[in-house]
C-alpha positions in Angstrom: -12.7 -17.2 31.2 -12.3 -17.4 34.3 -11.0 -15.6 37.2 -7.8 -17.3 37.2 -7.2 -16.7 33.2 -7.6 -13.5 33.6 -6.5 -12.4 37.2 -7.2 -8.6 38.5 -5.4 -6.0 37.5 -2.4 -5.5 40.3 -0.6 -2.3 41.2 3.1 -2.9 39.4 4.9 -1.0 40.6 4.6 -3.0 43.8 5.9 -6.6 42.2 9.6 -7.2 41.6 11.4 -7.5 38.4 10.9 -11.3 38.6 7.2 -11.0 39.2 6.8 -8.0 36.9 8.4 -10.9 34.1 6.3 -13.8 35.0 2.8 -11.4 34.5 4.3 -11.0 30.8 4.9 -15.0 31.0 1.1 -15.3 31.6 -0.7 -12.8 29.6 1.2 -14.1 27.1 0.3 -17.8 27.6 -3.5 -16.9 28.4 -3.4 -15.8 24.6 -1.5 -18.4 23.5 1.7 -16.7 22.8 4.7 -16.1 23.0 6.8 -13.4 25.6 7.7 -11.8 22.5 6.5 -12.3 18.8 5.3 -11.7 15.0 2.2 -12.1 13.0 2.2 -14.1 9.9 0.8 -11.5 7.1 -1.4 -13.0 4.9 0.8 -12.1 2.0 3.5 -14.7 3.3 5.6 -11.6 5.6 5.9 -10.5 8.9 4.4 -7.9 11.1 6.5 -6.1 13.7 7.9 -8.0 16.7 5.9 -7.3 19.4 5.7 -7.9 23.3 3.0 -8.6 25.2 2.5 -6.4 28.1 -0.1 -7.6 30.7 -2.9 -5.6 32.2 -2.1 -3.6 35.5 -2.6 -0.6 37.3 0.5 2.3 37.4 1.2 6.0 38.7 1.1 7.9 35.2 2.1 11.6 35.0 4.7 13.6 37.2 5.3 14.7 40.3 4.3 18.6 41.0 8.0 19.9 41.4 9.4 18.5 38.1 6.2 18.5 35.8 7.1 20.5 32.3 4.7 22.3 30.4 1.6 20.5 29.4 2.2 17.1 31.6 -0.3 15.5 33.8 -0.3 15.5 37.3 0.6 11.8 38.8 -2.3 9.7 39.2 -3.2 6.3 39.1 -4.8 4.7 36.0 -5.9 1.4 35.0 -4.8 -0.8 32.2 -7.9 -3.2 31.7 -6.7 -5.5 29.2 -3.1 -7.2 28.5 -1.7 -6.1 25.0 1.2 -6.4 22.4 3.4 -3.5 21.4 6.4 -3.3 19.1 9.7 -3.7 20.6 10.8 -0.6 18.5 9.7 1.9 16.6 8.5 1.0 13.3 11.3 0.8 11.5 12.3 2.4 7.4 12.3 -1.2 6.2 9.5 -2.3 7.8 7.5 0.8 6.4 9.1 0.7 2.6 7.3 -3.2 3.0 4.0 -1.5 3.0 4.5 1.1 0.4 5.5 -1.7 -2.0 2.8 -3.7 -1.1 0.3 -0.9 -1.6 1.4 1.6 -3.8 1.9 4.2 -0.8 3.6 7.4 -2.2 6.2 9.5 -0.2 6.7 12.9 -1.3 10.2 12.6 -3.6 11.5 15.5 -1.6 11.3 14.1 2.5 14.5 12.9 4.0 14.2 9.3 4.4 15.4 7.2 6.9 17.1 3.8 5.7 17.0 -0.2 7.0 16.6 -0.6 10.7 16.2 3.7 11.6 12.6 4.9 12.6 11.0 5.4 9.8 10.4 9.4 9.9 8.5 12.2 7.6 5.0 10.1 8.1 2.6 11.5 9.8 -0.5 10.6 11.0 -2.4 9.6 8.3 0.6 7.8 6.7 0.8 5.7 10.2 -2.8 4.9 9.9 -2.7 3.8 6.6 0.3 1.8 8.0 -2.1 0.2 10.9 -4.9 -0.4 8.7 -3.2 -2.5 5.8 -1.3 -4.5 8.9 -4.7 -5.4 10.4 -6.1 -6.7 7.2 -2.9 -8.7 6.4 -2.8 -10.0 10.2 -6.3 -10.7 11.2 -5.8 -8.5 14.1 -6.6 -5.2 15.2 -3.2 -2.9 15.2 -3.5 0.9 16.0 -1.4 3.3 18.0 -1.5 3.0 21.6 -3.2 5.6 23.9 -0.5 7.8 26.5 -1.5 5.8 29.2 -0.8 2.3 27.1 2.6 3.8 26.1 3.1 5.3 29.4 2.6 1.5 31.1 4.4 -0.4 28.7 7.4 2.5 29.0 7.5 2.2 32.5 7.2 -1.8 32.7 6.7 -1.1 36.3 9.1 1.7 36.8 7.7 4.3 39.3 11.2 6.3 38.5 11.7 9.2 35.9 12.5 6.7 32.9 12.4 2.9 33.1 16.2 2.6 34.1 15.9 5.3 37.3 15.8 8.7 38.3 18.8 9.2 35.9 19.6 8.4 32.3 22.4 7.3 31.3 24.1 8.1 27.9 24.7 4.4 27.7 20.7 4.0 27.7 19.3 6.4 25.3 20.1 8.5 21.6 19.0 11.9 23.1 20.9 15.4 22.8 22.0 15.7 25.8 22.7 14.5 29.4 23.2 15.3 33.1 26.4 13.3 33.3 26.6 11.9 37.2 26.7 8.6 38.2 25.8 5.8 35.7 25.6 8.8 32.8 29.1 9.8 33.7 30.5 5.5 33.3 28.8 5.7 30.7 31.0 8.2 28.7 34.3 5.6 29.8 32.3 2.7 28.7 30.7 2.9 25.8 32.4 6.3 24.5 31.0 5.8 20.7 27.5 6.3 22.1 28.3 9.1 24.4 28.7 11.8 21.9 25.5 13.1 20.6 24.4 11.3 17.3 22.1 14.3 15.8 20.3 11.9 14.3 18.4 9.1 14.3 19.8 5.7 15.0 19.5 1.9 14.1 16.1 0.8 16.8 17.7 -1.9 19.5 21.0 -0.4 20.0 20.3 0.7 22.8 19.5 -1.6 26.2 15.7 -3.1 26.4 13.4 -2.3 29.5 11.6 -4.7 31.5 9.4 -6.2 29.4 11.7 -6.3 26.2 10.9 -2.6 24.8 13.5 -0.6 23.2 13.9 2.7 22.7 11.2 3.9 24.7 13.5 7.0 25.5 15.1 9.0 22.9 15.2 8.4 19.2 12.4 9.4 17.7 8.8 11.2 18.9 5.6 8.6 18.4 2.5 9.5 18.0 -0.2 8.2 20.7 -4.1 8.2 19.8 -4.9 11.1 22.4 -5.7 14.3 21.6 -3.9 17.2 23.0 -5.9 19.9 24.4 -4.8 23.7 25.4 -2.1 25.7 24.4 0.3 24.1 22.8 3.5 26.4 23.2 4.8 27.3 27.0 5.3 30.6 25.8 1.4 31.4 24.5 -1.4 30.5 26.4 -3.6 31.1 23.3 -4.4 27.6 21.4 -3.5 26.8 18.3 -5.4 25.8 15.6 -5.6 22.5 13.8 -5.5 18.9 15.2 -2.6 18.7 17.7 -1.9 15.1 19.3 0.4 13.6 22.1 3.4 12.5 21.2 5.9 10.6 24.0 9.2 9.0 24.5 11.7 12.6 23.4 14.0 12.6 20.5 17.9 12.8 19.7 17.2 16.2 19.6 16.1 17.0 23.1 17.5 16.9 26.1 17.1 13.5 28.1 14.4 15.6 30.4 12.3 15.7 28.0 12.1 11.9 27.2 11.1 11.7 30.9 8.2 8.4 30.8 5.8 11.3 31.7 7.1 13.7 29.4 4.9 14.3 26.4 4.9 17.4 23.8 2.1 18.2 21.0 2.3 17.8 17.2 -0.1 18.0 14.6 -1.6 15.4 12.5 -0.1 16.4 9.7 3.4 16.8 11.2 5.8 15.2 9.5 9.3 15.5 11.1 13.1 13.6 11.4 12.8 13.0 15.0 9.1 11.8 14.7 7.4 8.3 14.2 5.2 5.8 15.6 5.5 2.5 17.6 2.3 -0.1 16.4 -0.3 -1.5 19.4 -1.8 -4.8 18.7 -4.6 -5.8 20.8 -4.7 -9.1 22.7 -7.2 -10.5 25.0 -10.0 -7.8 24.7 -14.2 -9.2 24.5 -14.2 -7.4 21.0 -11.2 -10.0 20.0 
């Protein structure tokens, strides 16, 4: 491939929205794909709906004045390769398709969501089993995103706290609470059914997408990444706890909007099951190994 086909990654924060959308279209064209697509599976079905994310350079993490527990200091990160990521977190019906195809057994006592709600009460081993099956069925490599890939995709060129700006309106995400000012107050008037706390995960895609077409990157359920968490896992106890801890992103219906910032992160055990924890797929593309 020549340099015109694979341009040098650029700082996405300096690009206008029209250029960011064009970068997505160009990345999709390089791979012979639509900007939003689904892989056909060997059994005749389809994988999750994906959005192409172009390579680029961005500022990751939080400024010192607003950095929360365990959050990374702000720094520039380079995403070398285009990739595709789920437009939504994996849904209950998508995971059910996998369980029926493979005979995967869920513990009977666990609460489960239905249909287009996010799949919950799955740990990283369950997510890995789903991703391995999806990879075999599609002939592509599916995996969890790294924290940098997740945050880059969530921001979609935005350097603000959220992909929508520095405030999050209740019409834009399913979180446990909001600071109602500006667009947040407008949300209460215009989107009343969505502004009272939902107290549970809701169907994916109810809230507006970011510039690259990704839904629910803020709120609904926390999402596993592939990166390990190092150091204390409790702000009140500096002693590290035993176990394999991993970084999750996005916040959820249970916590405040502040924890749904693009830079926010929380540790979760690899074996942890929860009603506010799920995952989103990443599908590699344009990588030399592909």
